[in-house]
C-alpha positions as a printed Julia matrix, in Angstrom:
499×3 Matrix{Float64}:
  14.8   -18.07    0.36
  16.66  -15.86    2.82
  15.18  -15.64    6.27
  14.7   -12.23    7.82
  17.82  -12.76    9.94
  19.89  -13.68    6.88
  18.82  -10.63    4.88
  21.52   -8.06    4.34
  22.77   -5.43    1.94
  25.08   -7.91    0.25
  22.16   -9.92   -1.05
  20.81   -6.88   -2.89
  23.89   -5.15   -4.17
  22.24   -4.53   -7.56
  19.66   -2.32   -5.83
  22.09    0.59   -5.67
  20.86    3.98   -6.78
  20.76    4.29  -10.56
  20.14    0.62  -11.41
  17.33    0.14  -13.95
  15.12   -2.91  -13.36
  13.87   -5.58  -15.73
  10.99   -3.42  -16.97
  13.38   -0.66  -17.99
  12.14    1.79  -15.38
  14.24    3.73  -12.92
  11.83    3.91  -10.02
  13.78    6.78   -8.49
  13.33    9.08  -11.49
  10.63   11.67  -11.95
  10.31   10.57  -15.58
   9.04    7.19  -14.38
   6.66    8.81  -11.91
   5.3    11.21  -14.53
   4.81    8.34  -16.98
   2.95    6.31  -14.35
   0.89    9.37  -13.42
  -0.3     9.8   -17.01
  -0.88    6.08  -17.48
  -2.93    5.75  -14.31
  -5.16    8.72  -14.98
  -5.6     7.91  -18.68
  -6.58    4.33  -17.84
  -9.69    5.23  -15.86
  -8.69    2.57  -13.33
 -10.34    2.53   -9.93
  -9.26    5.46   -7.79
  -9.68    8.39  -10.19
 -10.31   11.76   -8.5
 -13.77   11.97  -10.08
 -14.84    8.62   -8.63
 -17.05    8.37   -5.57
 -15.96    6.6    -2.41
 -18.98    4.27   -2.39
 -16.66    1.3    -3.01
 -13.57    2.84   -1.39
 -12.02    4.22   -4.57
 -11.03    7.49   -2.9
 -10.04    6.2     0.52
  -7.96    3.31   -0.8
  -7.04    4.7    -4.22
  -7.0     8.41   -4.96
  -5.76    9.23   -1.45
  -2.44    7.6    -2.36
  -2.25    9.63   -5.57
  -2.75   12.87   -3.66
  -0.06   11.86   -1.17
   2.25   10.97   -4.08
   2.04   14.51   -5.45
   2.97   15.85   -2.0
   6.04   13.6    -1.83
   7.11   14.5    -5.37
   6.88   18.18   -4.52
   8.96   17.62   -1.41
  11.5    15.7    -3.5
  11.85   18.18   -6.38
  10.3    21.46   -5.15
   8.61   21.74   -8.53
   5.18   23.37   -8.28
   4.04   21.18  -11.18
   3.2    18.59   -8.52
   1.27   21.1    -6.43
  -0.74   22.01   -9.5
  -1.46   18.32  -10.14
  -2.46   18.04   -6.5
  -4.86   20.99   -6.75
  -6.51   19.58   -9.87
  -7.23   16.29   -8.16
  -8.19   17.72   -4.77
 -10.8    19.94   -6.39
 -12.37   16.9    -8.07
 -12.28   14.91   -4.84
 -13.94   17.73   -2.89
 -16.69   17.8    -5.52
 -17.42   14.2    -4.49
 -18.28   14.98   -0.87
 -21.71   13.82    0.24
 -22.78   17.39    0.98
 -21.95   18.4    -2.61
 -23.41   15.3    -4.27
 -26.59   15.59   -2.24
 -26.39   12.08   -0.76
 -26.71   11.0     2.87
 -25.34    8.51    5.35
 -27.44    5.87    7.14
 -28.79    8.55    9.5
 -30.03   10.7     6.63
 -27.27   13.26    7.16
 -25.55   14.81    4.14
 -22.1    15.7     5.49
 -18.83   17.15    4.08
 -17.11   13.78    3.84
 -17.24   10.69    1.62
 -19.63    7.83    2.36
 -18.91    4.16    1.69
 -20.99    1.01    1.25
 -18.34   -1.65    0.61
 -17.13   -2.04    4.2
 -20.37   -1.41    6.09
 -23.05   -3.78    7.29
 -26.62   -3.71    6.05
 -29.82   -5.6     5.5
 -33.38   -5.57    4.23
 -36.79   -4.93    5.76
 -39.28   -7.74    5.2
 -43.01   -7.04    4.92
 -46.0    -9.15    5.91
 -48.89  -10.08    3.61
 -50.48   -6.68    4.29
 -47.32   -4.8     3.28
 -46.37   -3.82    6.82
 -42.71   -3.91    7.99
 -42.26   -6.92   10.27
 -38.64   -8.07   10.32
 -35.29   -6.47    9.54
 -32.75   -9.04    8.37
 -29.16   -7.91    8.86
 -25.73   -9.14    7.82
 -22.44   -7.86    9.2
 -20.42   -9.64    6.51
 -18.68   -7.36    4.01
 -20.15   -7.22    0.49
 -23.55   -7.42    2.14
 -25.18   -6.03   -1.01
 -24.38   -9.33   -2.72
 -26.63  -11.21   -0.28
 -30.3   -12.1    -0.62
 -32.82  -13.17    2.0
 -35.35  -15.82    0.98
 -38.48  -16.49    3.0
 -40.51  -19.68    2.54
 -43.48  -21.13    4.42
 -42.75  -23.15    7.56
 -44.39  -26.26    8.99
 -47.51  -24.44   10.17
 -49.36  -21.16    9.83
 -47.3   -18.28   11.18
 -44.02  -20.15   10.74
 -41.36  -19.49    8.11
 -37.86  -20.44    7.04
 -35.25  -17.74    6.42
 -32.2   -18.3     4.21
 -29.52  -15.61    3.74
 -27.28  -16.42    0.78
 -24.19  -14.42   -0.2
 -23.05  -16.03   -3.45
 -19.96  -13.85   -3.76
 -18.76  -15.0    -0.36
 -20.13  -18.52   -0.94
 -21.87  -18.44    2.44
 -25.38  -19.54    3.33
 -27.16  -19.08    6.68
 -30.37  -21.08    7.15
 -32.93  -20.74    9.95
 -35.86  -23.16    9.76
 -39.38  -22.98   11.11
 -39.17  -19.57   12.81
 -42.05  -17.64   14.3
 -42.67  -14.07   15.32
 -44.36  -15.21   18.52
 -42.14  -13.8    21.27
 -43.26  -16.49   23.73
 -42.13  -19.34   21.49
 -38.69  -20.99   21.74
 -38.6   -20.57   17.95
 -39.03  -16.8    18.11
 -36.99  -15.49   15.15
 -34.93  -12.94   17.07
 -34.0   -15.46   19.76
 -33.23  -18.34   17.37
 -31.08  -16.27   15.02
 -29.17  -14.73   17.91
 -28.58  -18.16   19.46
 -27.05  -19.34   16.17
 -24.62  -16.41   16.01
 -22.08  -16.31   14.46
 -23.79  -17.85   11.44
 -21.85  -17.92    8.13
 -23.27  -14.55    7.05
 -23.14  -12.98   10.54
 -26.93  -12.64   10.54
 -29.04  -10.89   13.15
 -32.7    -9.87   12.92
 -34.79   -7.11   14.47
 -38.51   -7.42   15.23
 -40.44   -4.5    13.74
 -44.01   -5.73   14.34
 -44.45   -7.91   17.4
 -46.43  -10.68   15.76
 -46.87  -10.91   11.99
 -44.74  -13.28    9.89
 -42.97  -12.0     6.76
 -44.47  -12.81    3.38
 -42.65  -15.36    1.17
 -40.19  -14.13   -1.46
 -36.56  -13.29   -2.19
 -35.24   -9.9    -1.19
 -31.92   -8.14   -1.85
 -29.91   -6.91    1.12
 -28.29   -3.48    0.85
 -25.24   -2.05    2.61
 -25.85    1.02    4.72
 -23.92    4.16    3.68
 -21.35    4.96    6.36
 -18.6     7.55    6.81
 -15.4     5.79    7.89
 -12.84    7.83    9.8
  -9.96    6.05    8.07
 -11.29    7.07    4.64
 -11.74   10.66    5.78
  -8.23   10.63    7.19
  -6.55    9.11    4.14
  -8.34   11.53    1.8
  -7.78   14.69    3.85
  -4.18   13.96    4.9
  -2.65   15.19    1.6
  -4.97   18.2     1.66
  -3.7    19.09    5.13
  -0.16   18.53    3.83
  -0.81   21.09    1.09
  -1.97   23.58    3.73
   1.16   22.9     5.74
   3.43   23.32    2.71
   1.91   26.7     1.87
   1.9    27.93    5.47
   5.55   26.99    5.92
   6.79   28.5     2.65
   7.03   32.28    2.1
   7.41   31.6    -1.63
   4.16   29.61   -1.81
   2.29   32.01    0.47
   3.25   34.86   -1.83
   1.32   33.19   -4.67
  -2.35   34.28   -4.44
  -3.6    31.03   -5.96
  -1.78   28.77   -3.53
  -2.7    31.0    -0.62
  -6.39   30.9    -1.58
  -6.35   27.16   -2.1
  -4.67   26.61    1.28
  -7.44   28.59    2.96
 -10.13   26.69    1.05
  -8.62   23.29    1.84
  -8.09   24.1     5.5
 -11.8    24.81    5.84
 -12.7    21.61    3.97
 -10.38   19.49    6.1
 -11.65   20.96    9.36
 -15.22   20.22    8.3
 -14.43   16.67    7.25
 -12.58   15.66   10.42
 -15.33   17.19   12.56
 -17.73   14.6    11.14
 -16.03   11.98   13.34
 -16.13   13.85   16.66
 -18.58   11.35   18.15
 -16.11    8.55   17.46
 -13.16   10.17   19.26
 -12.11    9.03   22.73
  -9.63   10.93   24.89
  -7.67    7.73   25.47
  -6.23    8.34   21.99
  -8.36    6.22   19.68
 -11.59    6.11   17.69
 -14.56    3.8    18.15
 -17.46    2.69   16.02
 -20.42    3.78   18.16
 -22.86    1.05   19.07
 -25.73    0.76   16.54
 -23.57    2.16   13.73
 -24.12   -0.28   10.81
 -20.59   -1.62   10.61
 -19.35   -5.15   11.36
 -17.92   -4.34   14.79
 -20.02   -1.47   16.13
 -19.38   -0.74   19.78
 -15.67   -1.58   19.57
 -12.41    0.31   19.25
 -11.11    0.76   15.7
  -7.89   -1.01   14.7
  -4.61    0.88   14.92
  -4.37    1.68   11.21
  -7.91    3.06   11.03
  -7.48    5.2    14.13
  -4.13    6.51   12.88
  -5.53    7.24    9.41
  -7.29   10.3    10.78
  -4.3    10.89   13.04
  -2.27   11.68    9.92
  -4.53   14.63    9.24
  -4.41   15.77   12.86
  -0.61   15.78   12.75
  -0.47   17.86    9.57
  -3.1    20.25   10.88
  -1.02   20.61   14.04
   2.03   21.49   11.94
   0.08   23.83    9.65
  -1.91   25.73   12.27
  -0.15   25.1    15.6
  -3.56   24.71   17.2
  -3.51   22.9    20.53
  -6.44   20.6    19.81
  -4.63   18.96   16.89
  -1.34   18.79   18.77
  -3.03   17.2    21.76
  -4.9    14.63   19.73
  -1.8    13.66   17.78
   0.06   13.1    21.04
  -2.8    11.06   22.51
  -2.98    8.89   19.41
   0.78    8.39   19.47
   0.77    7.44   23.15
  -1.97    4.86   22.62
  -0.14    3.36   19.65
   3.19    3.37   21.49
   1.71    1.27   24.29
   1.28   -1.57   21.79
   4.79   -1.31   20.3
   7.03   -4.09   21.6
  10.74   -4.48   20.82
  11.51   -8.07   19.78
  14.77  -10.04   20.02
  16.1    -8.2    16.94
  15.32   -4.81   18.5
  12.57   -4.26   15.94
   9.07   -3.12   16.81
   6.11   -5.47   16.45
   2.49   -4.61   17.17
  -1.01   -6.03   16.77
  -3.69   -5.09   14.24
  -6.22   -4.4    16.99
  -5.32   -2.42   20.14
  -4.63   -4.76   23.04
  -6.81   -2.63   25.32
  -9.83   -3.08   23.06
 -12.77   -5.44   22.99
 -11.87   -7.01   19.65
  -8.46   -8.08   20.95
  -9.84   -9.67   24.1
 -13.07  -10.92   22.59
 -16.56  -10.55   24.05
 -19.77  -12.52   24.5
 -23.43  -11.68   23.94
 -23.78  -11.16   27.68
 -21.26   -8.29   27.48
 -23.72   -6.33   25.3
 -20.92   -4.73   23.28
 -22.22   -4.76   19.71
 -25.56   -4.81   17.94
 -24.32   -5.96   14.54
 -21.71   -8.42   15.87
 -23.18   -9.65   19.17
 -20.16  -11.8    20.09
 -16.58  -12.22   18.95
 -13.84  -14.71   19.78
 -13.53  -16.69   22.98
 -12.66  -14.27   25.79
  -9.99  -13.53   26.84
  -8.83  -14.26   23.29
 -10.28  -12.36   20.34
  -8.59  -11.02   17.2
  -4.91  -11.04   18.15
  -3.19  -11.14   14.77
  -0.17   -8.94   14.1
  -0.38   -5.92   11.83
   0.21   -6.71    8.15
   2.6    -4.82    5.89
   0.13   -2.75    3.88
  -1.88   -1.55    6.88
   1.38   -0.96    8.75
   2.18    1.6     6.05
  -0.42    3.9     7.65
   1.01    3.31   11.13
   4.55    4.03    9.92
   3.43    7.18    8.13
   1.75    8.44   11.29
   4.75    7.75   13.52
   7.06    9.5    11.06
   4.93   12.63   10.65
   4.36   12.88   14.42
   8.13   12.62   14.91
   8.8    15.08   12.11
   6.82   17.81   13.84
   8.19   17.05   17.31
   4.85   15.77   18.59
   5.74   12.19   19.5
   8.29    9.4    19.18
  12.07    9.63   19.37
  14.95    8.58   17.18
  15.2     5.12   18.73
  11.52    4.56   17.88
  12.22    5.41   14.26
  15.16    3.0    14.23
  13.05    0.18   15.61
  10.25    0.85   13.15
  12.77    0.75   10.3
  14.09   -2.54   11.65
  10.55   -3.89   11.54
  11.06   -3.86    7.81
  14.72   -4.8     7.44
  14.82   -7.46   10.16
  11.31   -8.87   10.09
   9.61   -8.18    6.77
  12.38   -8.12    4.15
  13.34  -11.39    2.47
  13.96  -12.97   -0.94
  12.3   -15.88   -2.69
  14.56  -17.67   -5.17
  16.65  -14.55   -5.45
  13.65  -12.23   -5.94
  13.11   -9.51   -3.34
   9.82   -9.86   -1.48
   8.46   -9.64    2.05
   6.77  -11.63    4.76
   3.17  -10.77    5.57
   3.17   -9.63    9.2
   5.35   -7.13   11.06
   6.82   -9.91   13.22
   7.97  -11.79   10.11
   5.12  -14.29   10.36
   2.36  -15.26    7.97
   4.62  -16.68    5.28
   5.51  -14.88    2.07
   3.26  -11.91    1.39
   0.96  -11.8    -1.66
   1.5    -9.14   -4.32
  -1.06   -6.81   -2.74
   1.22   -6.67    0.29
   4.83   -6.79   -0.9
   4.17   -4.15   -3.57
   3.44   -1.76   -0.69
   7.01   -2.1     0.59
   8.07    1.49   -0.29
   5.41    2.83    2.07
   7.9     2.11    4.85
  10.14    4.79    3.31
   9.29    7.44    5.95
  11.58    5.57    8.36
  14.23    4.62    5.79
  16.5     7.54    6.8
  17.18    5.6    10.02
  18.02    2.38    8.12
  19.03    2.91    4.46
  18.92   -0.85    3.81
  15.15   -0.45    3.86
  15.31    1.67    0.7
  17.66   -0.81   -0.96
  15.29   -3.72   -0.44
  12.06   -1.85   -1.24
  13.64   -0.55   -4.44
  14.7    -4.08   -5.32
  11.14   -5.34   -4.83
  10.05   -2.97   -7.58
  13.01   -3.78   -9.83
  12.66   -7.54   -9.45
   8.91   -7.51  -10.08
   9.13   -5.01  -12.96
   6.23   -3.06  -11.49
   4.01   -1.17  -13.91
   1.59    1.65  -13.15
  -1.52   -0.18  -11.94
  -3.11    1.54   -8.94
  -2.95    4.65   -6.81
  -0.67    3.11   -4.23
   1.87    2.34   -6.97
   2.18    6.06   -7.61
   2.76    6.71   -3.92
   5.39    3.99   -3.72
   7.29    5.34   -6.74
   6.99    8.86   -5.29
   8.49    7.61   -2.03
  11.41    5.98   -3.85
  12.04    9.35   -5.53
  11.64   11.13   -2.2
  14.27    9.02   -0.47
  16.66    9.06   -3.44
  16.65   12.86   -3.46
  17.51   12.85    0.26
  20.59   10.64   -0.26
C-alpha cells in the first residue's frame, strides 16, 4: 500500500483519459452516464424522484441525481440533461410536506421534505386509567426500532422500564422507578442520572404522580425538517435557476423561463423553513427542544454548508444581498476551521471547533433536552471530517469561489491537496482512499472511497486528483448502484470535458 506521501501520478499512469476500466465502462463518457441513468431509474432503487424523504431517500439519494444532470449539462451543453432535470424536480416538488398534506413534529405542513430516520423520538405511556403519565424518549438513530417495556416493581407505585433497540443491539434498563417526585427513585431523576444510557434515554413527567401501566410500547421517530436535506435537494434546483438566468439562449425558451420562475419560488420557500436555525455567525443550529439527537447545539460543517450550497447558487442567480451575505458568513465560519498541515493541504473537523459538540458539555450546562450531556469537557466530538461528508464542504467552497463570494486560489489548491496528499492511496495496487481528510482512520470503506469524484470541483487546481478518482472507479469496476454514483460519473465527465 502506498502512503499518502508516496502517492503520485506515476503510480496511476493507466488512469489517463480514454482508458476503459475492468467493467468495460469509460467513466468519462456520456454513454456510460446515460446507461447508468437508465439503469438507476429503472431499478426502483432507493432515491427515486417519486420517493419521500422519510428515510432520507431524497436528501441522500435523489439530490445527487439532480446535481448530476446539472453537471452533465455544464459538460455537454445538451438540453437533454435539463429536460431530465425538470422531470425529476417536478416529481420531487410533488413530495413536499405541504403538497402531501403531512406535518412535522410541531404539526406544521411546510414546503420542504420531512425525515424520520435521523430524528429522535419516543412514546407516551398511559396509566391504568388511560391518562398520559410518562414520555419515554430515545435520541439514538433508528428510534422507531425501539420498544419500551414496563413491568411491575417491588411495591405498589413502582415499575421497571426497559428500552430495547434490537436493530442497534442496545438495551437500557431502569429498575424500581417511581413517579413520586420526592423519592430518590423518581423516574425523571434516575433516568437522567444514568445518562448516557445505551439508548440515550430520557423521560418526561406528564402527570405528577401516577405510574405507567404494564405493557410493551413501540417508540416512534418524530418527523423533522433537516436543513441539510433541504439544502441538498434545493441546490440543483437553484443551479437550474442560475443556468437559465445566465443564458440568453435558455431564457429565450418559454418553458425553461417558466420553470426557472417556478423553481425559484419553491427554493425560496424551502430555505425559509430554516430561518429559526440560522445564526449570523455563519452557521445553523438545532434549536433546543427540537427532537433531534443534539438539539441545542451547532450543526456540523457539512450540514450547515448543505444549505449554504443553495444560498450560493441563489446569490449567483439573483444577485440578492441576503444570499450573498449568508454565503460569505458561512464561508468565513468554515474557513476558521481550515488548517494547513505539513503537506500544505487543508484539514478540518467534522464539528465546528467553536461549537458545544466539539468542546463537550455537561448536564449542568443545560444545553440540550434530548442529549443532556456529551463528552468530557473540554473534549467532545473532535474527529476529522470524513471523505463523503467532505464532498459537501468541497462543493460549497468551490461554488462560493466560482461566484467570487469567498475563498481564493490558494484555498482551492490546498483543498485539492487534501485529496491528493492526504486521502489518495492504493491497496495492493488498487486505487482507494483513507477515511479522514487528514489521512487518518485507515483505509476507507466502499461507502467512502466510491465518493472520491465528489472532490472534482477542486480538481482544476490539482489534475492528479482526477487521475486518482478516475482510477478508483476503473479499479473497482463501479456499476450504477445509487444516486451518488451518477453524480460521481457526471463529475468525471465534467472534468474530462474541461481538459
